[in-house]
Each structure stands twice: as structure tokens, then as C-alpha cells.
N, C-alpha and C positions, 0 to 999 in steps of 0.2 A: 296779395299785398296792402300795405296800413298806408295807412292817408300821409301825406305831404304837409305838415307843417307851411303854409300856405307866412304867419309873421315870421316861419324863420329863415323861406325865402326871398323877401322881405329888405329883412335883414342881413343876408348875406349881401345882396343887390347892395345898400348900402356902402356897405363895407366896402366892394370892391370897385366904388366909384369914385371913396374917399383915398383907399390902397393906388388906383390909375392916379388919380392929380397926386399923388401924391410921387412915385413914378417918375411924373411927367417934371415936375418942380426939381429930385433929386437931378437929371439929368442934362435936364436946361440950367439951372446953376452951377451943376460942377463941371462939366464932358472939355466946355467951350475953348481950347488951344488958342491966346488972344496971343501968345505973340509969337507965335508955326504960324498959325492957322489950323482949319481944321477943328479937331479936334482931340482931345490927350490920350495917347497908346495906351497907357497903363495910368489904374488909381489902384490903391492897393487898403485890404481891407478894411484901414485906419485911417483912409478917408487920406491922406498924402498920396501927392501927384505926382506918374513918374515924369516932368518932364524929357525925359532922353530917349524913350520909348517908344518903340517903333513903329509905324502903326498899318494897321492892315484891312485888308475887302473887307472880310466875311463881321468885322464890329463896324465898320466903316458902309458896310449897306445897312445891316437892318438899324445903325443912326435913322441912314435917309430910308428904310425903312416909316423907321416907330414914330417921327419926329411928323411924318404926314398921313400916314393913321391914327394918331391921335389927332392932331390938331384938327384934320376930318374928324374925330369922333367931339370933343372933346369944346371946338371953335376955340384952343386957343391959340391968343396971337402969335405969341414968345415961339410954340412948336413952330408954327407955318416960317417964319422967320430962319428959325436954324432947319428947318427943310433945306431951306430954299440954299446957307448953307455949305447944310455936306451935301446937297444934290453939284452944287459950284466944287465947291473940293473933290468924289472924288471923280468929276470930270476935270479935273486941271489937274488931278497924280496918279490920281489910277486908268484911267483909260487910255488906250495903250493906240495909239492912234498909225501907229504903224507895224503891226498886225491884227490886230482886232480882239477884241472883248479887253478885261478887266487886269490891271495884271492884281501880283500877291502881297505886294510885302514893303512900302516904300520906308525912312526913316525920318528919325520927327521933323524934319524939313518939306519935308514930301522927294523925298531923291528917289529913285529905285532898286532896290534891294536882292527883291527878286520877283522877276519876271515871272513866272509858273504860270498856267492856264486852266486852274480845277473845275471841273466842270459842275461841283457841287458852290464853287463862285461865282459863276458867270450868272449859275440858276437865282444866286441873290439877290445877285445888279437887277435880273429881270424882275423882281421883284418886288424893289424898291425903288425903280425903277418906274412901273407902272403905276404904284401906288403915289411918286408922284406927279405922273402924271395926273390922277384924279383927283386930286390936292390942286392943282394949280391949270392941267390947260394946258402945260410949258410942252410944244409941238417933238422937241430935244430930245428930253426923255419916253417919251413914243419912241420916238425914230429910233435910239439908242435901242430900248424893250425889243422894240423886234427887229437891229439890226441883228446885238447879240441870237435872239430865240435865233435867227436862221446861221448864225455860227454853230451854237448848237450843234443842233439839226443838221447839218454839213461834216462838222468835226466829227462829234464823239455821235454821234450814233450808228450805232449798224443797224442796215437792211438788212441787213441775211440771217443776226437771231436776233435781233431786238433789244432794246435798252442804250445805255450811254455807256459808255469808257469814261475813267476815273480823272484822269491828272494828262495835263499834255506840258510841252516845252512853253517858253515866245511866243515861238514861232506857230507852235501847234503841230509838233513831231508830236508822237509815242516817248515814253518817259520809263525808265527802269525801274523807279519809286513813285508809285500812283497816293500814297499812304493819303489821306486828307492829316490827318494826327501823325504823333508818333505812336498809340497807343491801338491804332488799326494797323487794321495786315494786309498783307501786299495783294491785295485779289482787281483785276480789272472794274468789277462790276460790286458795284455797294445796294445793298434797303437806302442808307442815307445820303445821298446823294442823288438816287429816284425820290424820294422820300421829298430831297427839296427843288428836284423840276418838279416833282409834280405841283404843289404849289402856289411856281412860276409863273409853271404855262395857265393853272389858274386864275391868277391876278392879272396875266395879260389878257389872256381869252374874257372876264369878268366886262373890263377897259375896252377890249375893242371889238370881241365880236367875229372872232375873223377867223377863217374857215377855216385856214391854214389850223393855224396854232387848234380848232377845236378837234382838228382828226388828230393830232399829234399829246392833248390830253384826252380820247378817248384812247389807245393806243396807251398810253404810258397807266391809264384806269388800268385796265387788259394784261399789261404781261405785271400791274400787283396781287391780279387773280391766277394769274397763269402761272408765276413765279417765284418771286417776293414772298407773298402769304405760305408758309407750310399747313398746310391744311386741315395736318395733321395733329399737329399741336395748337394752332392759334396763333403758332408769336412771327413773328419774322425773323425768314432769312438774310445777315445780317453781310456776310461777304459769297461772293459768287464766286464764277472764272466763268471765262465769253460764254461758254455754251452753257447759260446760269444751275450748272450745278453747286448743291450748298460746300458753303468752308468756313461754316458759322461756328466756331467755341462757343455762344454763349444766348443768349437768348437775352432783351434790354425789350423789361418795363413796361418804363418810359417813352419806347418810339414806337411799342406797342401801342399806347394808346396815344398818342399824339397820331402814330395812322388813322387811327382807328373816326377819330375827329373832322382830321386832313380830309381821309379818302371821301367824311360825306361831308366836305363842303365842297370838291372838286364834279361828285355827283348836285349838288345842286347846281352850281355853275353849268356844269354842261348842261346839264334834262335833258339826258338822256335816256330817254324810258326806257330801251331794256340793258340797259348798263346801273342803270338804276339798281334796278330787280335786281342785277345779278349777284352787284356790291355790295346791298346795303346791310344781308345778312354775314358778308366777311365784315361790314364795319362792325356789329352788334356781337361775332363774339370773336371779337380780337377784346373790346372790350369786357366784356364779361370772362374770359379769360386773366383779362388782369387782376378784376374785379375778387375770383377766384383764386389766382394764389399770387399777384403780389404786394396787396396789405399788409404791412408791419404790425405789432403790437402796439402802434403809438402811434397808430392810421396814413403813417405815412408812406407812398408809394416803392418797394425799394430800389435798389437799380439794374441790376441782374442776375442771371445765374448760371452761373459753368450747366452746359450740359453734359457735358460727360462727369460731373461729380456731385452735380448736384446741390454745390455749395452756393449758396445764397448772396451776394455780395450788397449788405442788408444801408450802404450809407446812405445817406440823402442828401441827391441834388436838387439847385434850388430848381432848371429848367427840369424834373421831372416833375413831380409837383405842382406846380403852375401847369405841364399838359396834360396831369393827369383829373386837373381843373374843371379841365374846357375839354375832356372826353369823358368824362363820365356824364359831365351835362350834357354834354350828349344824347351820351344813350335815355338818361330817361327822359328825354324832349322825346326820344324816337319812341321810349317803350315804355312809358307811364312806370317803370318802374321804383320803388324807394330806395331801395339801396343802391342805389347809383347816388337820392342827396347822399342817406348818410354817410357817403365815402368821401361829395363832398365836402359836409359840416364835418367830418373828422379831416380830411385832410388838408384846410381852409387854416383850422384851432391846431396841427400840428405847425404848418408857414410860422402864423403873427404869435408861436412860441420859440420857435428855433430857425426863423429865417429872415423874418426881417430883421434888421438892427433897428433899432429904436434908441436906440445912438448919434450915429453917424448915414445911420438914411440905408434906404437902396437893401436889396440880401445878400445876407452869405450865399456863397458855393456852398459848401458845407456848412448842412445843421447844423444846429450849436453841438449839439450830442456827439456828432461825429469831427468834431474840433476838441486837435491836445494842442500843446503849450508849443508846441511849432510852428501852427495852423500858418500859411502865408497865402491863401488863394485871395488872389486879384477883386477888384469889388468893379471892376471895371478895364475888359483891355481883349488879347487877340479872341479870345472868345466870351465875352462874356459884356452884353446887353444888355437894352430894356425885350430883345425882343420875345421873352418868353415870359417873362411877368409881368411885360406894360401888354401884350398878346390874349395872356391867357385878362386881364380883369377886364377887356372891350368887348372880349368872343363872350364872354359867364357875362358880361350884362347883356351882350345883343339877346343875349340862348332868355334870361330871366326875362327882359322884354318880350321876349313871341309871346311865350307861357302865359303873364300875369295880365300885360299890357296888348297883348292884339298886333304890334308895333317891332 
């Protein structure tokens, strides 16, 4: 096993700190909707604001989470101010006082457009509210997080089969089209939703140490081990029926490596020795498989591979590269295997060359290698906020500090 260059890791730490501040500043400077309240629903790749764009629960909960965590991590007062703005906008416009939970979409003025209850979205509300509570001690945030947790357990969890169903109407009735997005398969259980329920429950348990939340978190970790991770390939099963039958058509390298480090973080927070012992090998196998199969010639992590044909989608999405940095750093911290650090260095170099927008700021959705003349993916919008890249910088700095500074 090669010796890791300490100076290189210190340089990465410095650059991650610099980039984190750049991300914080971009979102503080560009995202606030002074005319209509809250935050803009969409900002184009060239920085043009689409003031008429609808506003979605995913972006708004991710903004609340990011500004809260960034304020905690950097002590940035503007981030703290925007965390409070985020919280009040979420409660004013997305909180469903009639049926409970949080609605899916409002228009640019905050009027209801779509009231469906996606389990994935409720999870992000818990995730964000827990972070805001940790920042401010606001009891309403904690009360709302616990209320949403109880709703998920009551309305979406299947006690006989285990696991969480995908989507419901505004009044929590089952619906036919359960898809999170148009590209997803219409199946009642997905890896993606369970992954984000996992991170939400982890955050909630971290701030409450509530026994009921802890039991649900442990049960969810067991679900990953027994039903979501394919132990014959060490990829995740993406789409499943109610009985956990696998209907996946692809393996997602980004989700594999994201799950690797999120599972580890959940194990650390839960602190249940038997569960940790059982799942840590899975954490490492997921990372190892991604390292062996998913690294491209430019050192980027591929998007996904078709299970039947073996065709690899080599396009580089910003979020995949961000999650890979944290996943491989986590694997290095657990194993000391320098090949994971080599992967991190290569991915970060690729990000700097092909994802960072040095002119307009923030990260390109697709790398510059994957853009054509008609490229039009937004810089900020329903599915793109500072969650993946901002989190990657904070989590990576924490890992590097633990390794070399003992903090």
C-alpha cells in the first residue's frame, strides 16, 4: 500500500475550504427572490434568473439544509440569515396545515400548484428541519421534524413487508403514478427514496436521540443490508415492488458511492455495535466496486451502466462527482488504502477542469466534455441546489481534519 502524500491532502483541504466559501457566496448572492419571497425557482446556466419559475420542495428543503449546515460549519452570518428566511418560507408556503406534511410545488408567488406527498420530499424536510434546529434551537423546527417523521411512519411505512412506499396524494391516498421524476420507473419502492429517508432519520436521531427514531433508523439499515444492496454485485437495487423484487434496469455508480458513505455515517450516529459490524463490510464493498468499475479515462465517475447490455453512460453529472469525493475519502479513512485518495485527487482535478464555472460561478450540471451547442441545464432549479457539492466540501473537510488534525 503506497504512502499518501500528506502535502497533497493538506492542499485538498485548503481547496475544499475555498470552494465551500465560493458555493456559500454564490447562493447567498444569487438565489434570493426579493420580489416574491423565498428563493428563485430557476437560474439558467448563464446566470439568467427565471423569475416566473415555479418553486419546488426539493430545492427549498435543500436550501434550508445547506444554509443551516453552512452557518454551523463556517459561522457565516449571511448563511444563518438565509437559513431563517428558508425556514419561514418553507413553513409559510410548503407546510400543509390541512393534511400534514409538505406539498410538492408552488408557483413563483407561493400559490399551491401540486400538493402530492412524495416520501422523498418529506424526508428532505426532516433532514433540513433537523439541521435548522441544530443551528438555532428553534423548537418549532424540531416539532415539525418529529411530526413529519410520525407521518412517514404512519402513512408510508409498510409494517408487514418493511420499507417505505413512494408517493401519495395531498390527502395521503395511494396514487397510480408514484414516480419521483419522469426518468424513474413507476414502482412502489426505490433505493433513492430509502437512501434519503436514511439520511433524514440519521440527522433527526443525531439531534434528538429519540428511541423511536433510533429504532426506525436501525430497521432501515437492516432493509439496506437485506433488500436494497445486491450482495452478488455490490450495486444497489434501484427499483423494487412491494415485496422487494428487483426491477432495476441499470446500476447507478453515483448512488452506490453516495450510499457507501451515508450508510457509514448512519452507523456512526446510531452507534449500534452489531449493526456496525454487519454493515461495515457492505460500506467498503460498495466503494470498492465503484472504484473498480466506475472510474472513467478522465478520472471522473461514470453515471450508470445498463444491466442487460453492459452499455456505460459515461456522462459526468455534478452530483456524482461530488458524492464520489466523500465516498472515497470515507473508504480511505476506514481502510488506509491509498487508491481511494488517488481517485479523489483525480475526481477533484476533473471537477476543477470541467464542472466548476469559473466565469459565472457554481458547478455545471454536466461536465463541459458532455455539453453540446444546445446545452441548457439550469445552474439552480427544482433538482439542483447546493446540497451535493456544498455537502461534499463540508464532509470532506471533516474527514481530512479527523485524519490529520485529530478533530
